C-alpha positions as CSV (number, residue, x, y, z in Angstrom):
1,X,0.0,0.0,0.0
2,X,1.3,3.4,-0.9
3,X,1.9,6.1,1.8
4,X,-0.6,8.9,1.9
5,X,0.1,12.6,2.0
6,X,-2.9,13.3,4.2
7,X,-0.9,13.3,7.4
8,X,1.5,15.9,5.9
9,X,-1.2,18.5,5.1
10,X,-0.9,21.4,7.6
11,X,-3.9,23.6,8.1
12,X,-3.4,27.2,7.3
13,X,-4.6,29.9,9.8
14,X,-7.2,31.9,8.0
15,X,-6.7,35.6,8.5
16,X,-8.2,37.1,5.4
17,X,-11.4,36.8,3.5
18,X,-15.0,36.9,4.7
19,X,-16.2,35.5,8.0
20,X,-18.3,32.5,7.2
21,X,-19.1,29.3,9.0
22,X,-22.8,29.3,8.5
23,X,-22.7,26.8,5.6
24,X,-21.0,29.4,3.3
25,X,-23.3,32.3,4.2
26,X,-21.9,35.4,6.0
27,X,-22.3,35.4,9.8
28,X,-24.7,37.9,11.1
29,X,-23.2,40.6,13.3
30,X,-24.8,41.4,16.6
31,X,-26.2,44.8,17.4
32,X,-28.3,47.3,15.6
33,X,-27.2,49.7,12.9
34,X,-29.5,52.3,14.4
35,X,-27.7,55.2,16.0
36,X,-30.6,56.6,18.0
37,X,-31.2,53.7,20.3
38,X,-31.5,55.0,23.9
39,X,-32.6,58.5,23.0
40,X,-36.3,57.7,23.8
41,X,-38.2,58.0,27.0
42,X,-36.9,55.3,29.4
43,X,-39.7,55.2,31.9
44,X,-39.5,53.6,35.3
45,X,-40.4,50.4,37.2
46,X,-43.0,50.5,39.9
47,X,-41.7,50.3,43.5
48,X,-42.6,47.4,45.7
49,X,-45.0,49.6,47.6
50,X,-46.7,50.7,44.3
51,X,-47.0,47.1,43.2
52,X,-48.5,46.0,46.4
53,X,-51.0,48.9,46.4
54,X,-52.1,47.9,42.9
55,X,-52.4,44.2,43.8
56,X,-54.5,45.0,46.8
57,X,-56.7,47.2,44.6
58,X,-57.4,44.4,42.1
59,X,-57.4,41.5,44.6
60,X,-61.3,41.4,45.0
61,X,-61.8,41.3,41.3
62,X,-59.6,38.3,40.6
63,X,-60.6,34.6,40.6
64,X,-60.3,32.4,43.6
65,X,-57.4,30.4,42.0
66,X,-55.5,33.6,41.3
67,X,-56.0,34.8,44.9
68,X,-54.9,31.4,46.3
69,X,-51.7,31.4,44.2
70,X,-50.8,35.1,44.8
71,X,-51.4,35.2,48.6
72,X,-48.0,33.9,49.6
73,X,-46.2,36.5,47.5
74,X,-48.6,39.3,48.7
75,X,-47.9,38.3,52.3
76,X,-44.1,38.4,51.7
77,X,-44.3,41.9,50.1
78,X,-46.6,43.2,52.8
79,X,-44.4,41.8,55.6
80,X,-41.3,43.4,54.0
81,X,-43.1,46.8,53.7
82,X,-44.7,46.5,57.2
83,X,-48.2,46.6,55.6
84,X,-49.6,43.3,56.9
85,X,-52.7,44.9,58.6
86,X,-53.7,46.5,55.3
87,X,-53.4,43.1,53.5
88,X,-55.4,41.4,56.3
89,X,-58.2,43.9,55.9
90,X,-58.2,43.4,52.2
91,X,-58.4,39.6,52.3
92,X,-60.6,39.4,55.3
93,X,-63.9,39.5,53.3
94,X,-62.5,37.2,50.6
95,X,-61.4,34.3,52.9
96,X,-60.2,31.3,50.9
């Protein structure tokens, strides 16, 4: 059997040409070409107190299953904010 030249082939480091690797198609570069990203109104996230107030406001209108699932989280937030009496007054008439 004759000797093969396959073991003598040395791979060449590719430093020129297009960046491919997506089955011959150019790789997509990340990011946006838009220059004005971040110039709009940013807004703000509600505070824990705002969120708890909103949840206590909509609590009576929600279904029983929703109330049952949300009660542990509402209790946790109310305890953190020292508003357990307010939570107890809200849920008192909607006892599960």
